[in-house]
N, C-alpha and C positions, 0 to 999 in steps of 0.2 A: 167130246171132243175127240177129233181122232188124232196119230201121231203126225200125218202129214199136215194138219192144218197147227199144230202148235209148232213146227220147226221151226218157224220163222223167229220165235223170240228167244232162241240159242245163241246167236250173238247180241243178242239185248242184255241178255243174262251175263254174259263171259265179260262185255262193255262195262257193266254196273260193277262187276266183283273187281275188274284190275283196277277200276278208278277206287273202290273203297280201297283195296290192300293201297294202292299210291297215298293217301289220306291217311291211313294208320300209320304208316312210314316215314310221315311229315309232323304228323305229331309227335312222336315217337323222338324223333330228331332235335336236340336243345341247343337253343343257342349260346353262343360264347358269353362264360359269366366275366363283366365286370371284376375288373382286380387291382389292387395297388400292390406295385412291386419295389423292390430296393436291391441294390447289387451288394454283394457278397463282398467286404473290403480287408485292407490290412492295417493296419496302423500300432502305434504304441499306447499302450493304456495305463494309468498308474494302479496297481492292484493293491485294494483297498481292504481292510478288518475296520466293521462297524461293531460300535463295544457303546456302555453307558459308564459314566465316572462321575466324580464328585470335588466339586474345588477344595483345595488344602489351602493354608496360608506357606508361603517360602519359608517363613519364620514367625514362632509366636511367641512372646516375651510376657512372662508372669512377671510382674512388676512386686519388689516386695524390700521393706525395708530394713539395711544391716545395723541399724541404732535403735535401741526403745525410744519413746519417749511421746509426749503428747503432739499430734499432728494439729498443726497450728494452721497449716494452709494448704487449700486445693488447687493447681495452678493448670487444671486442664476443664474441659469439658466435656461430656461425655461423646465418642462418635467423632472427637478430633482426630485429625491427620496432623502427625508430627513428627517434628525431624529429629534427627541424631542431637542429643544435647537439649532438647527443650525443656525447660522445665516444669515439671509437674506436681509433684507435690512437697511440703516442708515441715520438718519436725523438729520442734523448739531446739533453740541450737544453744539458749544458756546455759544449760550443765555443763556442756562440750567447752564452749568458750573459757567455762570457768576452768576445767578441766587441764585445757589447754594453756590457760595461763597459769596454774599451777605446776604443770610438767615444766613450763621455761623456765620459774624460779628455781625448780628445785635444779633443772641443771646447771642454771647461773650459779648458783651453790658449788656446786660441786665441781664444778670449773674453776671457780677461785681457789678451792680447797685444794686441787690436783694443781693448779698455776704455782701455790704457794709452796707445795711439796718440792715439785719440781727446781725452784729456787735452793730449796734447803737442802736437797742430795748434791743441787751443783755446788755450793758453797762446802757443805763436808765431805767431798771429793776430797779438796786439797787436802784438806787435815787430817783425812786417811791416809793418806799415803807419806805424810808425816808420823804419822801413828801419834798422833794426837788425841784421837779416838779410837775405839777398841773398830774392828774390820767388821764383829757382829752388829754391832750397833748402824755402821753402814750400808748393810745387807737389809737392816731391817726398815731402814728409810726406804731404799731400793723397792722392796718390797710393798711397801705402802704406797709409791710413787706408782704403780700399777694397778695395785687394786683403786687406786684414786682414777686412775686412766678407763680401768672398765666400770666403774660408775656415771663416768662421762657418759662412756659408749651408751651405757643402758636408759642414761637419760634423753639421750638424743634417739633413741627407739621410744622411748613414751612420749617424747613430744611431736615425731611422726604419728604417734596410734592417735594420739590427741588428734592432732591436725585430719588425718582421716576422718574418725567421727564427725568431727566436725562438717567437713564435707558431706558424709554420709546424710548429714542432717538436709541436703539440699539431692530431693531426687527428681535426675533427669532422665529423658527418655534414651536407653542404650540403642537403638533402630531407629532407621525411618519407618512409621505405618500407621496405623489408623488405630484407634483406642478403643475399647471397649463401655460396658457402665460403670461409673463408678460402683466401688465394692466395700468404700469406706467413708465415713461422714471425718468434717474437723470437729476438733475437740475431743476424738478416740485416743485412748492411750494406744500406740502403739508396740508389739512385741519385734526385737530383735528377729529376723528371719522365719518367722509365725509361715506354719503352711498355708495360711490364709493370703491369696493373693490380694494387693491394697489396687490394680489396676492389669488390665490386659492389652498387650499390643501384637495385631496380626501386622506382618509383612504382606502387602498383596500384590508390590510390583518389584520385582515381577512376582509370578506367582504358580503352583503346583495343579495340576489335574491327575487324581489317580484313578486308575482303569482298569480292567482285566481285559484278556485274549484266553482263546482255547490254546492249550495245551498240542492242538495238531498246529500251529504255527510257528510253535518253539523253533523245532528249528531253522526255519528261514531267516526268524526275528532275532537269531543270537548270530547269523554268518549275516545279514545286513546290518545291524546294529554294531558290528564287530569293524567294518571297514566305511560306513559311512553315516552320514546326519541325517535322521529318519524324521518327517514331516510327520506333524501330528494337528487335527482341526480340531474344534472342539465350537458348540453353539449350543446355548440354553431355548429349553423346547420352544419357546417366545420369538426364537432368533433364527436367520438365514442359516442354511447350513456352511458354514467352514470360517463362521464370522472370525473368530479367532484363529489365528495359526502360532503354532511353536515347533517344540520339537522333544524328542523319545531322551529323557535323561536317564531312567532307571529301569532296571530288568533285575526283578525280584530273586534270591537266588535260591528258591523251591516253588516249587509247582503247589497248589491247594488242591491234595488230594481228594477231597470231599466236595470238590466243584469241577477239578481237572482244569483250572485256571491258573493262569500265571500273572502276577501283580505287574502293574507298568504305572509309569511317571512320564509325567512330560513337563515342560516348562514353556509360559507364556509372559511376553514381557507386561500383558494387561495395561498397556498405558493409557487407555481410556476408565481403567478400574472399576469394568463392566462386569469382570470375575468376580464372586464373593464365596469367602470360605463357606466350607457347606453347602453351595449351590449344584445341585443336578444338572446334567451337562449330556448330550448326545456327544462322544467322538469319535473320528474315524484315524485311525492311522496306518499311512501311507508306506507299505511294507517294499513294497519293489516294482519295477515297472515292466510289461509284457511287450514284447518288443516282435513283432510283424505279428500280433496276434489277427487270427481272421475274425473280424467283428460283421455283427446283422444287429440288425432293431431288434427288441426284446419284444415285440410284438406277434414277430412272427413265428415265435414258437409254441408250441399247441402238446398238450400234454396230456397222454394216452393209457390204455393198461403195459404198453410197452416200454414205457418213460416218453421222452421228449421227441418229436416229430414236426416236420413244418414242409409246406409245398413247394416244390423247387420248379421253376418253368424250364420246359425245354425247348432246341429251336424250335419245333414247328407249332410252339406254342400251347401245346397240353401241357398239366402238372402231373409230375410225381412227387410220391411220400418219400421223404428220406428220415429215416431214425437220424437224433443228433447227437452229440455228447457238448451238454453246457460245460465249459471249464468255470466261468466266469460272469456273473452280471453286473454292471456300473450303471446306474440309471435307468436309461432309456436304452442300452445295448447289452449285446451278449457275447462274448468271449465263445468259437467253437471249437472243440476239440476236433471232431471228426463231424463226417456226414456234408460238410459244406468245403467248396474251394472258392477263394478271390475269384470273383467277377461271375459267381453263380446268380442268376436271377431267384430271389425270394417273394412270394408273396405274404406281405401286412399288414392288408387288408382283403376281407371276402373270404377267407377262409370257410365260414359257415356255408357256402354254395357249392363247395369244390369235394369232387370224388376224383382215386386216380383216373386218370387221363381224359380229364374234363379239359374243355376248348375256352381258354381264356384269351381275354382284349384287354390289354392294359390302360389304364386310364390314370392321370393326373391324382396328386395325394391332395386332399382338401386341407385348405392353410386353418389357421387356428382361430382366423379370425370367422372364416365361415362357417368353421365348426360351433363356435359360438352363437352366430348368428342364425344356424336351425336348431 
């Protein structure tokens, strides 16, 4: 075929080539990516420090006997709630009743002797003035009277001691609380002030929770603790967060150098007695309030090789990547130190399909019910 015969093919080839280029450009142009966006806002958020702790009794009393003898009666059941003054144990009182009776008899005898001597001194005082008796004899009688008075006072003290010993036979609860296991049985001989307790009472209303926080929070902790009451929330692992609300009452006087933490204690009313001594709990210390904080949903933040970043939507509906500084996270919210301003639109869903400059279209967020259904 000659060139003149093929000349009619040139326009067709150009048209086909042009159509192919237009189709390729259409294939390269991607449609807008549907995303869910949220607006950065400012609000006041509590700055919370999370930790773990253990429940401690407000007071622990080890019951011991102040007198020795046979334990004749146990007047409580194990685990019983008691009030101050409730009877717990009875030491056989018979020996102490006898000792009290003897002390009272000796007191009565010595009181009679002292009274008789007082009358004699009164009678002989007049005779001594008239020199009917020697002055030395009268002085001796006065000394004897003082001795008798001192003996009476000693007898009175012995009676009080005997009364106390008899009272100590009746052991009562010194505080309100809950008793533990019985540590002795009826019929045993009890020693006075023995090292082994007879029972233990824990006061659990109110109750303490001890926990530790990092020393990095210490300056702010001391500043806030000295100015206002700091709230503390606690819950057992199976309870909802923040079930129990108390207040910080104690900051230890030294940092533990082995762990870099400091010991704290919080007091809880524990009105329902659900916190138990020795129990493990999660603890949240509300250290301060972050005012006018720039807040965004936490799901907007991605982590890359250069740190945290997110996608921000520009006015032309394209996105740009911004490196951000996260100061603090609380639940599903994050406080941003830099990289975001109030009012900025942030992508919180659909980031995987985005790249810098991608065109986006906003879609409404999926409700919890719709997410569960899907």
